[in-house]
N, CA, C, O and the ligand as a Tripos MOL2 file, in Angstrom:
@<TRIPOS>MOLECULE
protein
  241   239    61     0     0
PROTEIN
NO_CHARGES

@<TRIPOS>ATOM
      1 N          -1.2420   17.9750   -5.7560 N.3       1 MET1
      2 CA         -0.5620   16.8260   -5.1740 C.3       1 MET1
      3 C          -1.5340   15.7990   -4.9200 C.2       1 MET1
      4 O          -2.5880   16.0290   -4.3280 O.2       1 MET1
      5 N          -1.1950   14.6520   -5.3610 N.am      2 ARG2
      6 CA         -2.2060   13.4440   -5.3430 C.3       2 ARG2
      7 C          -1.8760   12.6800   -4.1270 C.2       2 ARG2
      8 O          -0.7090   12.3980   -3.8530 O.2       2 ARG2
      9 N          -2.9250   12.3240   -3.3570 N.am      3 GLN3
     10 CA         -2.6710   11.6110   -2.1500 C.3       3 GLN3
     11 C          -3.0730   10.1230   -2.4330 C.2       3 GLN3
     12 O          -4.1020    9.7980   -3.0250 O.2       3 GLN3
     13 N          -2.1780    9.3040   -1.9600 N.am      4 ASN4
     14 CA         -2.4010    7.8070   -2.2030 C.3       4 ASN4
     15 C          -3.4990    7.4950   -1.0880 C.2       4 ASN4
     16 O          -3.7110    8.1210   -0.0490 O.2       4 ASN4
     17 N          -4.1270    6.3830   -1.5720 N.am      5 GLU5
     18 CA         -5.1690    5.7450   -0.6760 C.3       5 GLU5
     19 C          -4.7120    4.3520   -0.4140 C.2       5 GLU5
     20 O          -4.0410    3.7240   -1.2330 O.2       5 GLU5
     21 N          -5.1020    3.8570    0.7910 N.am      6 LYS6
     22 CA         -4.8070    2.4660    1.0930 C.3       6 LYS6
     23 C          -5.7330    1.5120    0.4940 C.2       6 LYS6
     24 O          -6.9400    1.5750    0.7280 O.2       6 LYS6
     25 N          -5.1910    0.5820   -0.3130 N.am      7 CYS7
     26 CA         -5.9640   -0.3210   -1.0150 C.3       7 CYS7
     27 C          -6.4460   -1.4280    0.0750 C.2       7 CYS7
     28 O          -5.6510   -1.9370    0.8650 O.2       7 CYS7
     29 N          -7.7640   -1.7320    0.0390 N.am      8 GLY8
     30 CA         -8.3230   -2.6180    1.0380 C.3       8 GLY8
     31 C          -7.9640   -4.0760    0.7460 C.2       8 GLY8
     32 O          -8.1600   -4.9530    1.5880 O.2       8 GLY8
     33 N          -7.4500   -4.3180   -0.4230 N.am      9 ILE9
     34 CA         -7.0490   -5.7720   -0.7360 C.3       9 ILE9
     35 C          -5.6240   -5.9360   -0.5210 C.2       9 ILE9
     36 O          -5.2420   -6.8040    0.2630 O.2       9 ILE9
     37 N          -4.8220   -5.2170   -1.1160 N.am     10 CYS10
     38 CA         -3.2800   -5.4820   -0.9470 C.3      10 CYS10
     39 C          -2.7170   -4.6750    0.2060 C.2      10 CYS10
     40 O          -1.5830   -4.8800    0.6390 O.2      10 CYS10
     41 N          -3.5480   -3.7390    0.7040 N.am     11 GLU11
     42 CA         -3.2150   -2.9000    1.8250 C.3      11 GLU11
     43 C          -1.9120   -2.1600    1.5920 C.2      11 GLU11
     44 O          -1.0560   -2.0220    2.4670 O.2      11 GLU11
     45 N          -1.8180   -1.7020    0.3740 N.am     12 GLN12
     46 CA         -0.7200   -0.7370    0.0030 C.3      12 GLN12
     47 C          -1.1910    0.6160   -0.3450 C.2      12 GLN12
     48 O          -2.3080    0.7780   -0.8370 O.2      12 GLN12
     49 N          -0.4800    1.4790   -0.1380 N.am     13 ASN13
     50 CA         -0.9840    2.8190   -0.6910 C.3      13 ASN13
     51 C          -0.7540    3.0220   -2.1220 C.2      13 ASN13
     52 O           0.3580    2.9400   -2.6440 O.2      13 ASN13
     53 N          -1.9190    3.3090   -2.7810 N.am     14 LYS14
     54 CA         -1.6650    3.3690   -4.3480 C.3      14 LYS14
     55 C          -2.4880    4.7810   -4.6830 C.2      14 LYS14
     56 O          -3.4520    5.2170   -4.0530 O.2      14 LYS14
     57 N          -1.8970    5.3270   -5.7490 N.am     15 PRO15
     58 CA         -2.5680    6.6730   -6.3110 C.3      15 PRO15
     59 C          -3.7730    6.5220   -7.0380 C.2      15 PRO15
     60 O          -4.6000    7.4300   -7.1230 O.2      15 PRO15
     61 N          -3.9180    5.2890   -7.6230 N.am     16 GLN16
     62 CA         -5.0580    5.1250   -8.5580 C.3      16 GLN16
     63 C          -5.8330    3.8430   -8.1430 C.2      16 GLN16
     64 O          -5.3000    2.8420   -7.6640 O.2      16 GLN16
     65 N          -7.2420    4.0120   -8.4040 N.am     17 GLY17
     66 CA         -8.0280    2.8650   -7.9960 C.3      17 GLY17
     67 C          -9.4390    3.2310   -8.1230 C.2      17 GLY17
     68 O          -9.7260    4.3400   -8.5750 O.2      17 GLY17
     69 N         -10.3650    2.3880   -7.7600 N.am     18 ILE18
     70 CA        -11.7200    2.5680   -7.6920 C.3      18 ILE18
     71 C         -12.2740    2.3830   -6.2950 C.2      18 ILE18
     72 O         -11.6180    1.7800   -5.4460 O.2      18 ILE18
     73 N         -13.4550    2.8850   -6.0440 N.am     19 HIS19
     74 CA        -14.0860    2.7660   -4.7340 C.3      19 HIS19
     75 C         -15.2710    1.8460   -4.9290 C.2      19 HIS19
     76 O         -16.1550    2.0660   -5.7570 O.2      19 HIS19
     77 N         -15.2380    0.8480   -4.1530 N.am     20 LEU20
     78 CA        -16.4590   -0.0410   -4.1260 C.3      20 LEU20
     79 C         -16.9960   -0.1330   -2.6660 C.2      20 LEU20
     80 O         -16.3410   -0.6490   -1.7600 O.2      20 LEU20
     81 N         -18.2320    0.4040   -2.5070 N.am     21 TYR21
     82 CA        -18.7030    0.6590   -1.2490 C.3      21 TYR21
     83 C         -17.8660    1.5500   -0.4900 C.2      21 TYR21
     84 O         -17.7450    2.7030   -0.9050 O.2      21 TYR21
     85 N         -17.2640    1.1910    0.5660 N.am     22 THR22
     86 CA        -16.3940    2.0430    1.3170 C.3      22 THR22
     87 C         -14.9220    1.5620    1.1230 C.2      22 THR22
     88 O         -13.9880    2.0800    1.7360 O.2      22 THR22
     89 N         -14.7770    0.5730    0.2600 N.am     23 LEU23
     90 CA        -13.5050   -0.0150   -0.0010 C.3      23 LEU23
     91 C         -12.7110    0.6530   -1.1910 C.2      23 LEU23
     92 O         -13.2410    0.7700   -2.2960 O.2      23 LEU23
     93 N         -11.4970    1.0650   -0.9510 N.am     24 PHE24
     94 CA        -10.6550    1.5270   -2.0990 C.3      24 PHE24
     95 C          -9.8590    0.2780   -2.6250 C.2      24 PHE24
     96 O          -9.1600   -0.4100   -1.8820 O.2      24 PHE24
     97 N         -10.0190    0.0490   -3.9370 N.am     25 ILE25
     98 CA         -9.3410   -1.0060   -4.6150 C.3      25 ILE25
     99 C          -8.3370   -0.4870   -5.6900 C.2      25 ILE25
    100 O          -8.8070    0.0080   -6.7140 O.2      25 ILE25
    101 N          -7.1230   -0.5590   -5.5430 N.am     26 CYS26
    102 CA         -6.0800   -0.0890   -6.4410 C.3      26 CYS26
    103 C          -6.2670   -0.7520   -7.7790 C.2      26 CYS26
    104 O          -6.8480   -1.8310   -7.8980 O.2      26 CYS26
    105 N          -5.7700   -0.0910   -8.7550 N.am     27 CYS27
    106 CA         -5.8770   -0.6180  -10.2420 C.3      27 CYS27
    107 C          -5.4080   -1.9770  -10.3220 C.2      27 CYS27
    108 O          -6.0190   -2.7770  -11.0310 O.2      27 CYS27
    109 N          -4.2520   -2.3700   -9.5850 N.am     28 ASP28
    110 CA         -3.6340   -3.6090   -9.8480 C.3      28 ASP28
    111 C          -4.6660   -4.7450   -9.2680 C.2      28 ASP28
    112 O          -4.9260   -5.7550   -9.9220 O.2      28 ASP28
    113 N          -5.2130   -4.4840   -8.0060 N.am     29 CYS29
    114 CA         -6.2430   -5.4070   -7.5780 C.3      29 CYS29
    115 C          -7.4490   -5.4930   -8.2930 C.2      29 CYS29
    116 O          -8.0670   -6.5550   -8.3740 O.2      29 CYS29
    117 N          -7.8560   -4.3630   -8.8590 N.am     30 GLU30
    118 CA         -8.9730   -4.3610   -9.7120 C.3      30 GLU30
    119 C          -8.8830   -5.3260  -10.9560 C.2      30 GLU30
    120 O          -9.7750   -6.0710  -11.3600 O.2      30 GLU30
    121 N          -7.6600   -5.1620  -11.4610 N.am     31 GLN31
    122 CA         -7.5040   -6.0190  -12.6610 C.3      31 GLN31
    123 C          -7.3460   -7.4230  -12.2780 C.2      31 GLN31
    124 O          -7.7080   -8.2890  -13.0740 O.2      31 GLN31
    125 N          -6.7910   -7.7770  -11.0270 N.am     32 LYS32
    126 CA         -6.6690   -9.1250  -10.6610 C.3      32 LYS32
    127 C          -8.1500   -9.7440  -10.3940 C.2      32 LYS32
    128 O          -8.4560  -10.8950  -10.7040 O.2      32 LYS32
    129 N          -8.9860   -8.8500   -9.7990 N.am     33 ILE33
    130 CA        -10.4220   -9.2820   -9.6130 C.3      33 ILE33
    131 C         -11.1150   -9.6690  -10.9170 C.2      33 ILE33
    132 O         -11.7390  -10.7190  -11.0680 O.2      33 ILE33
    133 N         -10.9510   -8.7340  -11.8360 N.am     34 VAL34
    134 CA        -11.5170   -8.8840  -13.0820 C.3      34 VAL34
    135 C         -11.0610  -10.0560  -13.8930 C.2      34 VAL34
    136 O         -11.8330  -10.7170  -14.5890 O.2      34 VAL34
    137 N          -9.7630  -10.2920  -13.7780 N.am     35 HIS35
    138 CA         -9.2400  -11.3500  -14.5600 C.3      35 HIS35
    139 C          -9.1720  -12.6460  -13.7110 C.2      35 HIS35
    140 O          -8.5940  -13.6320  -14.1680 O.2      35 HIS35
    141 N          -9.7060  -12.6650  -12.5810 N.am     36 THR36
    142 CA         -9.5890  -14.0440  -11.7680 C.3      36 THR36
    143 C         -10.7880  -14.8150  -12.0580 C.2      36 THR36
    144 O         -11.9120  -14.3180  -12.1330 O.2      36 THR36
    145 N         -10.5050  -16.0770  -12.2220 N.am     37 ASP37
    146 CA        -11.6240  -17.0230  -12.4070 C.3      37 ASP37
    147 C         -12.3560  -17.0890  -11.1900 C.2      37 ASP37
    148 O         -11.7270  -17.2200  -10.1390 O.2      37 ASP37
    149 N         -13.7280  -17.0100  -11.1830 N.am     38 PRO38
    150 CA        -14.6550  -17.1210  -10.0360 C.3      38 PRO38
    151 C         -14.3910  -18.3330   -9.2120 C.2      38 PRO38
    152 O         -14.6100  -18.2820   -8.0020 O.2      38 PRO38
    153 N         -13.9470  -19.4000   -9.7600 N.am     39 GLU39
    154 CA        -13.7610  -20.5780   -9.0800 C.3      39 GLU39
    155 C         -12.4940  -20.6610   -8.3250 C.2      39 GLU39
    156 O         -12.2840  -21.5770   -7.5290 O.2      39 GLU39
    157 N         -11.6380  -19.7070   -8.5660 N.am     40 GLU40
    158 CA        -10.3780  -19.8270   -7.8680 C.3      40 GLU40
    159 C         -10.4170  -19.3120   -6.4890 C.2      40 GLU40
    160 O         -11.1990  -18.4040   -6.2070 O.2      40 GLU40
    161 N          -9.6780  -19.7960   -5.6640 N.am     41 ALA41
    162 CA         -9.6610  -19.4120   -4.2350 C.3      41 ALA41
    163 C          -9.4520  -17.9510   -3.9320 C.2      41 ALA41
    164 O          -9.9270  -17.3140   -2.9930 O.2      41 ALA41
    165 N          -8.6460  -17.5290   -4.9060 N.am     42 GLN42
    166 CA         -8.1540  -16.1200   -4.7390 C.3      42 GLN42
    167 C          -9.3680  -14.9940   -4.8870 C.2      42 GLN42
    168 O          -9.3690  -13.8800   -4.3630 O.2      42 GLN42
    169 N         -10.3120  -15.5170   -5.6620 N.am     43 TYR43
    170 CA        -11.4850  -14.6930   -5.9160 C.3      43 TYR43
    171 C         -12.3200  -14.7090   -4.6010 C.2      43 TYR43
    172 O         -12.8210  -13.6790   -4.1500 O.2      43 TYR43
    173 N         -12.4360  -15.8340   -4.0520 N.am     44 LYS44
    174 CA        -13.1800  -15.8890   -2.7790 C.3      44 LYS44
    175 C         -12.5890  -15.1300   -1.5900 C.2      44 LYS44
    176 O         -13.2780  -14.6640   -0.6820 O.2      44 LYS44
    177 N         -11.3150  -15.0480   -1.6630 N.am     45 HIS45
    178 CA        -10.4780  -14.1970   -0.7380 C.3      45 HIS45
    179 C         -10.7950  -12.7470   -0.8540 C.2      45 HIS45
    180 O         -10.9110  -12.0360    0.1440 O.2      45 HIS45
    181 N         -10.9500  -12.2640   -2.1940 N.am     46 TYR46
    182 CA        -11.3730  -10.8600   -2.4450 C.3      46 TYR46
    183 C         -12.7690  -10.7010   -2.0010 C.2      46 TYR46
    184 O         -13.0800   -9.6930   -1.3670 O.2      46 TYR46
    185 N         -13.6760  -11.6540   -2.2940 N.am     47 LEU47
    186 CA        -15.0700  -11.4370   -1.9350 C.3      47 LEU47
    187 C         -15.2040  -11.3780   -0.4890 C.2      47 LEU47
    188 O         -16.0320  -10.6160    0.0100 O.2      47 LEU47
    189 N         -14.4050  -12.1740    0.2780 N.am     48 LYS48
    190 CA        -14.5500  -12.2200    1.6730 C.3      48 LYS48
    191 C         -14.2550  -10.7120    2.2070 C.2      48 LYS48
    192 O         -14.9690  -10.1690    3.0500 O.2      48 LYS48
    193 N         -13.1530  -10.1220    1.6350 N.am     49 LYS49
    194 CA        -12.7490   -8.8770    2.0820 C.3      49 LYS49
    195 C         -13.8990   -7.8420    1.6970 C.2      49 LYS49
    196 O         -14.2610   -6.9590    2.4750 O.2      49 LYS49
    197 N         -14.4100   -8.0210    0.4970 N.am     50 LEU50
    198 CA        -15.4360   -7.0170    0.1380 C.3      50 LEU50
    199 C         -16.6100   -7.1260    0.9540 C.2      50 LEU50
    200 O         -17.2440   -6.1110    1.2410 O.2      50 LEU50
    201 N         -16.9880   -8.3550    1.3890 N.am     51 LYS51
    202 CA        -18.1990   -8.6120    2.0720 C.3      51 LYS51
    203 C         -18.0530   -7.8860    3.4920 C.2      51 LYS51
    204 O         -18.9610   -7.2450    4.0210 O.2      51 LYS51
    205 N         -16.8290   -8.0730    4.0100 N.am     52 ARG52
    206 CA        -16.6040   -7.5610    5.3060 C.3      52 ARG52
    207 C         -16.7660   -5.9330    5.2830 C.2      52 ARG52
    208 O         -17.3310   -5.2960    6.1720 O.2      52 ARG52
    209 N         -16.2590   -5.4550    4.2830 N.am     53 MET53
    210 CA        -16.5430   -3.9430    3.9990 C.3      53 MET53
    211 C         -17.9500   -3.6200    3.9660 C.2      53 MET53
    212 O         -18.4450   -2.6810    4.5900 O.2      53 MET53
    213 N         -18.5990   -4.4420    3.2010 N.am     54 HIS54
    214 CA        -19.9950   -4.1090    2.9170 C.3      54 HIS54
    215 C         -20.8380   -4.1490    4.0590 C.2      54 HIS54
    216 O         -21.8190   -3.4110    4.1540 O.2      54 HIS54
    217 N         -20.4780   -5.0550    5.0210 N.am     55 GLN55
    218 CA        -21.2830   -5.2310    6.1590 C.3      55 GLN55
    219 C         -21.0410   -4.0430    7.2260 C.2      55 GLN55
    220 O         -21.8740   -3.7120    8.0700 O.2      55 GLN55
    221 N         -19.9840   -3.5540    7.0840 N.am     56 SER56
    222 CA        -19.7830   -2.4360    8.0220 C.3      56 SER56
    223 C         -20.2510   -1.1040    7.4220 C.2      56 SER56
    224 O         -19.4900   -0.3190    6.8550 O.2      56 SER56
    225 N         -21.5110   -0.9230    7.5880 N.am     57 THR57
    226 CA        -22.1970    0.1890    6.8910 C.3      57 THR57
    227 C         -22.0500    1.5060    7.5890 C.2      57 THR57
    228 O         -22.2900    2.5890    7.0560 O.2      57 THR57
    229 N         -21.6360    1.3350    8.8290 N.am     58 LEU58
    230 CA        -21.5120    2.6380    9.5980 C.3      58 LEU58
    231 C         -20.1750    3.3250    9.2720 C.2      58 LEU58
    232 O         -19.1220    2.6880    9.2480 O.2      58 LEU58
    233 N         -20.2450    4.5920    9.0310 N.am     59 TYR59
    234 CA        -19.0260    5.3760    8.9320 C.3      59 TYR59
    235 C         -18.6440    5.9550   10.2910 C.2      59 TYR59
    236 O         -19.4590    6.5020   11.0330 O.2      59 TYR59
    237 N         -17.3620    5.8000   10.5630 N.am     60 SER60
    238 CA        -16.7940    6.3370   11.7490 C.3      60 SER60
    239 C         -16.6660    7.9010   11.7070 C.2      60 SER60
    240 O         -16.1900    8.5080   12.6660 O.2      60 SER60
    241 ZN         -4.4010   -3.2180   -4.1720 Zn       61 ZN61
@<TRIPOS>BOND
     1     1     2 1
     2     2     3 1
     3     3     4 2
     4     3     5 am
     5     5     6 1
     6     6     7 1
     7     7     8 2
     8     7     9 am
     9     9    10 1
    10    10    11 1
    11    11    12 2
    12    11    13 am
    13    13    14 1
    14    14    15 1
    15    15    16 2
    16    15    17 am
    17    17    18 1
    18    18    19 1
    19    19    20 2
    20    19    21 am
    21    21    22 1
    22    22    23 1
    23    23    24 2
    24    23    25 am
    25    25    26 1
    26    26    27 1
    27    27    28 2
    28    27    29 am
    29    29    30 1
    30    30    31 1
    31    31    32 2
    32    31    33 am
    33    33    34 1
    34    34    35 1
    35    35    36 2
    36    35    37 am
    37    37    38 1
    38    38    39 1
    39    39    40 2
    40    39    41 am
    41    41    42 1
    42    42    43 1
    43    43    44 2
    44    43    45 am
    45    45    46 1
    46    46    47 1
    47    47    48 2
    48    47    49 am
    49    49    50 1
    50    50    51 1
    51    51    52 2
    52    51    53 am
    53    53    54 1
    54    54    55 1
    55    55    56 2
    56    55    57 am
    57    57    58 1
    58    58    59 1
    59    59    60 2
    60    59    61 am
    61    61    62 1
    62    62    63 1
    63    63    64 2
    64    63    65 am
    65    65    66 1
    66    66    67 1
    67    67    68 2
    68    67    69 am
    69    69    70 1
    70    70    71 1
    71    71    72 2
    72    71    73 am
    73    73    74 1
    74    74    75 1
    75    75    76 2
    76    75    77 am
    77    77    78 1
    78    78    79 1
    79    79    80 2
    80    79    81 am
    81    81    82 1
    82    82    83 1
    83    83    84 2
    84    83    85 am
    85    85    86 1
    86    86    87 1
    87    87    88 2
    88    87    89 am
    89    89    90 1
    90    90    91 1
    91    91    92 2
    92    91    93 am
    93    93    94 1
    94    94    95 1
    95    95    96 2
    96    95    97 am
    97    97    98 1
    98    98    99 1
    99    99   100 2
   100    99   101 am
   101   101   102 1
   102   102   103 1
   103   103   104 2
   104   103   105 am
   105   105   106 1
   106   106   107 1
   107   107   108 2
   108   107   109 am
   109   109   110 1
   110   110   111 1
   111   111   112 2
   112   111   113 am
   113   113   114 1
   114   114   115 1
   115   115   116 2
   116   115   117 am
   117   117   118 1
   118   118   119 1
   119   119   120 2
   120   119   121 am
   121   121   122 1
   122   122   123 1
   123   123   124 2
   124   123   125 am
   125   125   126 1
   126   126   127 1
   127   127   128 2
   128   127   129 am
   129   129   130 1
   130   130   131 1
   131   131   132 2
   132   131   133 am
   133   133   134 1
   134   134   135 1
   135   135   136 2
   136   135   137 am
   137   137   138 1
   138   138   139 1
   139   139   140 2
   140   139   141 am
   141   141   142 1
   142   142   143 1
   143   143   144 2
   144   143   145 am
   145   145   146 1
   146   146   147 1
   147   147   148 2
   148   147   149 am
   149   149   150 1
   150   150   151 1
   151   151   152 2
   152   151   153 am
   153   153   154 1
   154   154   155 1
   155   155   156 2
   156   155   157 am
   157   157   158 1
   158   158   159 1
   159   159   160 2
   160   159   161 am
   161   161   162 1
   162   162   163 1
   163   163   164 2
   164   163   165 am
   165   165   166 1
   166   166   167 1
   167   167   168 2
   168   167   169 am
   169   169   170 1
   170   170   171 1
   171   171   172 2
   172   171   173 am
   173   173   174 1
   174   174   175 1
   175   175   176 2
   176   175   177 am
   177   177   178 1
   178   178   179 1
   179   179   180 2
   180   179   181 am
   181   181   182 1
   182   182   183 1
   183   183   184 2
   184   183   185 am
   185   185   186 1
   186   186   187 1
   187   187   188 2
   188   187   189 am
   189   189   190 1
   190   190   191 1
   191   191   192 2
   192   191   193 am
   193   193   194 1
   194   194   195 1
   195   195   196 2
   196   195   197 am
   197   197   198 1
   198   198   199 1
   199   199   200 2
   200   199   201 am
   201   201   202 1
   202   202   203 1
   203   203   204 2
   204   203   205 am
   205   205   206 1
   206   206   207 1
   207   207   208 2
   208   207   209 am
   209   209   210 1
   210   210   211 1
   211   211   212 2
   212   211   213 am
   213   213   214 1
   214   214   215 1
   215   215   216 2
   216   215   217 am
   217   217   218 1
   218   218   219 1
   219   219   220 2
   220   219   221 am
   221   221   222 1
   222   222   223 1
   223   223   224 2
   224   223   225 am
   225   225   226 1
   226   226   227 1
   227   227   228 2
   228   227   229 am
   229   229   230 1
   230   230   231 1
   231   231   232 2
   232   231   233 am
   233   233   234 1
   234   234   235 1
   235   235   236 2
   236   235   237 am
   237   237   238 1
   238   238   239 1
   239   239   240 2
@<TRIPOS>SUBSTRUCTURE
     1 MET1         2 RESIDUE 1 A MET
     2 ARG2         6 RESIDUE 1 A ARG
     3 GLN3        10 RESIDUE 1 A GLN
     4 ASN4        14 RESIDUE 1 A ASN
     5 GLU5        18 RESIDUE 1 A GLU
     6 LYS6        22 RESIDUE 1 A LYS
     7 CYS7        26 RESIDUE 1 A CYS
     8 GLY8        30 RESIDUE 1 A GLY
     9 ILE9        34 RESIDUE 1 A ILE
    10 CYS10       38 RESIDUE 1 A CYS
    11 GLU11       42 RESIDUE 1 A GLU
    12 GLN12       46 RESIDUE 1 A GLN
    13 ASN13       50 RESIDUE 1 A ASN
    14 LYS14       54 RESIDUE 1 A LYS
    15 PRO15       58 RESIDUE 1 A PRO
    16 GLN16       62 RESIDUE 1 A GLN
    17 GLY17       66 RESIDUE 1 A GLY
    18 ILE18       70 RESIDUE 1 A ILE
    19 HIS19       74 RESIDUE 1 A HIS
    20 LEU20       78 RESIDUE 1 A LEU
    21 TYR21       82 RESIDUE 1 A TYR
    22 THR22       86 RESIDUE 1 A THR
    23 LEU23       90 RESIDUE 1 A LEU
    24 PHE24       94 RESIDUE 1 A PHE
    25 ILE25       98 RESIDUE 1 A ILE
    26 CYS26      102 RESIDUE 1 A CYS
    27 CYS27      106 RESIDUE 1 A CYS
    28 ASP28      110 RESIDUE 1 A ASP
    29 CYS29      114 RESIDUE 1 A CYS
    30 GLU30      118 RESIDUE 1 A GLU
    31 GLN31      122 RESIDUE 1 A GLN
    32 LYS32      126 RESIDUE 1 A LYS
    33 ILE33      130 RESIDUE 1 A ILE
    34 VAL34      134 RESIDUE 1 A VAL
    35 HIS35      138 RESIDUE 1 A HIS
    36 THR36      142 RESIDUE 1 A THR
    37 ASP37      146 RESIDUE 1 A ASP
    38 PRO38      150 RESIDUE 1 A PRO
    39 GLU39      154 RESIDUE 1 A GLU
    40 GLU40      158 RESIDUE 1 A GLU
    41 ALA41      162 RESIDUE 1 A ALA
    42 GLN42      166 RESIDUE 1 A GLN
    43 TYR43      170 RESIDUE 1 A TYR
    44 LYS44      174 RESIDUE 1 A LYS
    45 HIS45      178 RESIDUE 1 A HIS
    46 TYR46      182 RESIDUE 1 A TYR
    47 LEU47      186 RESIDUE 1 A LEU
    48 LYS48      190 RESIDUE 1 A LYS
    49 LYS49      194 RESIDUE 1 A LYS
    50 LEU50      198 RESIDUE 1 A LEU
    51 LYS51      202 RESIDUE 1 A LYS
    52 ARG52      206 RESIDUE 1 A ARG
    53 MET53      210 RESIDUE 1 A MET
    54 HIS54      214 RESIDUE 1 A HIS
    55 GLN55      218 RESIDUE 1 A GLN
    56 SER56      222 RESIDUE 1 A SER
    57 THR57      226 RESIDUE 1 A THR
    58 LEU58      230 RESIDUE 1 A LEU
    59 TYR59      234 RESIDUE 1 A TYR
    60 SER60      238 RESIDUE 1 A SER
    61 ZN61       241 GROUP 0 **** ****
């Protein structure tokens, strides 16, 4: 049985995705990031989320 993980971007539970640092990113969001133009605001939104995760290096 496969357990869904909560995507750190769209905050929905998804069965498939990648792990970046401590952040789980679902396939949908991964594709969005890959296909998003870096100059688009959306991309910055993702980066902000990623940065926040990256900064919290301590595991609870
Ligand atoms: Zn997602």
